[in-house]
Structure formats: C-alpha cells, structure tokens
Phi, psi and omega in degrees: 000129180282139182228133182245157179219170180266144176253019180294333182269353186252326182229125186277073185284144168297140179249115173292134181237056177276179185298159176239160174237182184295143170300140183230146172284162177316324178275012179087350181275153181296138183294321185206144175306332179304329191265004185283356174275005175097001181286167176249017178295127188266357175269098189252353189232144177294144180285154174293167186282352184300147182243138181296142176246120178280118180270336182203137180235172177057034176278140188279096177049071177292144193233331185209162183213147178205156181222147177200132177054031171092353175268144177244133178242146178208164181249144169234154183218070184283335176189167186301131176070014177247004184288159181222159163246132187232160170210170174222129184272163175316134183104346180089217187311156002271152174290142192228146176271125180266311186206148183229175177057045181266141181266096175061056176299134187232343186196152192214157177207147178218144176170189181298119185267198185290317176240339178204177181292136182228170174232139182239143171206154178248156178246140178259038174274172184296324179250068189292161180219158169249127184242152184224136176211151176301137182296345173289345182088001181259161177308159006274159177232138177234152181223133173246122182281102179285327186058032174207168176288129180264110183270320188210152185203136182219143173258130175212119173066239189262014186216152168257131177243132184223152180238142179248181171302335186230354184207167172247134186234157172236137176230136168293157185280348173285142180299335186278352188273129176280154178290153182242124174294121171279304184203141180215196186085023176275166179242103177065037167147111154267099194265351185201138183216140164220163183211151172214188187297333179286318181166208188239134170249145179208163180240141187208148176271120178280174187292329177281359174100345176273171185238151179230152172242115183234162170244155179212145178294159178301333181275002174085030174286192180302132180293154177255124181294136171243315176199171174222158182203154175268358182261150178291151181243122193258346182193156180212148179208154181252124178205133170054044178077010183234152163255127177247144176217157188253122172254177192295333185217031179200157169242124178249162174209160180212145178305145184296340168274352177111169180141200180273134180270156181234163179265122182281315180202157170238165180236161177284180189295325181262020170234143169215133177292125186256325184209149183219142177220145179239142172226106185058254177257011184244139173248143177235128189227133168267131188236131174220190178288338178068033173224164187283325179245091182290156180284344184178171176280082184250359189292162184224155170247129183238148171244124184241125174289127184294330180275309185265341178084002179294134185255128171234129179282118180260331175209148182229179177057034176269143188268084171065065176295132182235357182206154189210149181211161184209149166231196187289339187239342185218162168248137181238145175207158181253128176269122173294330178089171177247106187100163179300141169061032175241024175291163185219145170249125192234151170229153175211138176294132189291000000 
C-alpha cells in the first residue's frame, strides 16, 4: 500500500498565496453545485456518519504514518536523534516502541518483506539513512547509509523507492541488495514518489527552483515528462490511470501517459493539502494550515473520487494533519498537534 507524508515540517518551502478559483472536476465541470457561488471550500459532499477514533495521544511531533495487516506504524521527530518508530497492533492499546534514538525520521512504509513483513523508514538528517526492521519489532534490522536527506519513501511490489535532496533510488527488499540510482541532478528535493506495475512517478525540485512531475520505468530508464509547476509539490499518487499531486493550494492531475494537467480542486489561503494516498479509484488527502504553529484545530481529511473529482469531507477540526495512510476498512492519519507533545494518531472507517 502506498503511503504518503507531508514535508511541511521538514523543508521550509515557500508557499505562493495567489488567487483561487471555484473547485473543478478534472474535465472543467464544477464538482458540486454547492461550489457554484465561487468559493474555494473543498468539502463539497456531506460527510458519512463515521466518527474518528484516537489511537494515540500526546505524541511528540509525528511526521509519517503507514499501516499493514491491521497494525499502524508512525514516526515521531521531537528533536535531533530523539525520533522514534512506534506502532499499535489490531485491537488498539498498548502502543509499542519499534525503534528509538532516530535522527529526523521523515517517511515510513510497511508491508511484505523479502522473508517476512517489514517496516522501512528514512531519516532527513544530513547523513540520512534508510532503515529496515521486522514488523514484529524484533531483529533482523538493516541500515543503508544514504548520506543525504531522505524525504520520501514508498514500498511497491519487490522494491522500495526513495527520494533524497538530489536523486531518486530503487532498492530491493533483501538486505543484501544495494540501491540503484534511477535519476538524479535535482536541487533540494525529490519530495514525493508513488509506484505501480507500470513504473514510478515522482515530483522533484529542479536546480532553477521550478518543479517537475515525471514518470520513469521501474528499471530506471530515461524519465517521461508529465508536468511542471512553479509551486512546491508535497505529495503524489497514482489512481485510475491518472497522476495526482499536491500544490500549496490545489490538487492537480494529469493522465498517466502525459498530456495537459487539470485542477481537481482548490483551497483557500489558510488551507494547504499536506499528504495524499490512493487506493484504487479513491484518494485520501490530509489538509492543514501549512504552518508550524496553527491558529486552531481546523485540519480536514478528504476523500476524492479519482475519476469524477467529487470531494467528500470525512473529518474536520483536526489539529494539523500531516500524514495519511489507508487500508481496506479505514483511513489513518497523524496530527502534528497544536504545541509540543500534542500529536495524535487517528483512524476513521472509510
């Protein structure tokens, strides 16, 4: 399952605050009649009756989240070398520690490993690493020294794909397999990645400060250009033959094979989509204020139909959601919280 996270707490990218327009479906039609008054409110469909359930409280600055076989994993990053990897198994408490003394854990994935289920995470420290541990929390553990900030990581099939400040890499699941450089030469960030059987899509900041969205075969041949933007890109996902990505105040999409990009929906000045994950034809998006010290618990969790662009608000009044994951029954997210040590891990029936 692809899992995405927010970089808003890792990299101080500038956010453009230009005018916005009415939310639109990818074909240019309005998503819902409720938006025809010209507002940019992205909650266009009444929410279902499900109520969010808090799995963990008082978390010190959670940064990324993943789920596998009913267990939820997340990273925290309160200070340098003080980060942790934690988990909650099916059935809830107790919360368990997987790994401690991590230096800026920034991204996480969980799934079927080479010989057993594993958890992988990357660290956004100057001498960053990709780490691997059995999902049970027991040895063996392996570490690959990337020697660069690791911004994003996704597990798909037989490979882990991860992005650093300058390049995109692929690594097989066996401990003995060394990473392979897929494409490099970027300026401060391969910030988002997703993968499927066709290949890998990623967003990266170029040396001139602009951003691109590209596709590349899993074997690492020359990338195929999909789109470019002057806005920072915080997340990317593949669904229903399209590639979706997050800009500071909009969600964009383009056909998986390329073409003209369109706007799925837009957000007002005080909202910013922070993380996105796809599951078949459904997208799930965490939206927050995009600042370190939010003025209140105004974050939202959205579900978007990848084909029609219809947006459904699943949860509101969330304290700065920064990461999101999904399985067959639930959507999970990490709230950074308002103030230190007030982070939360939350789940909601889909």
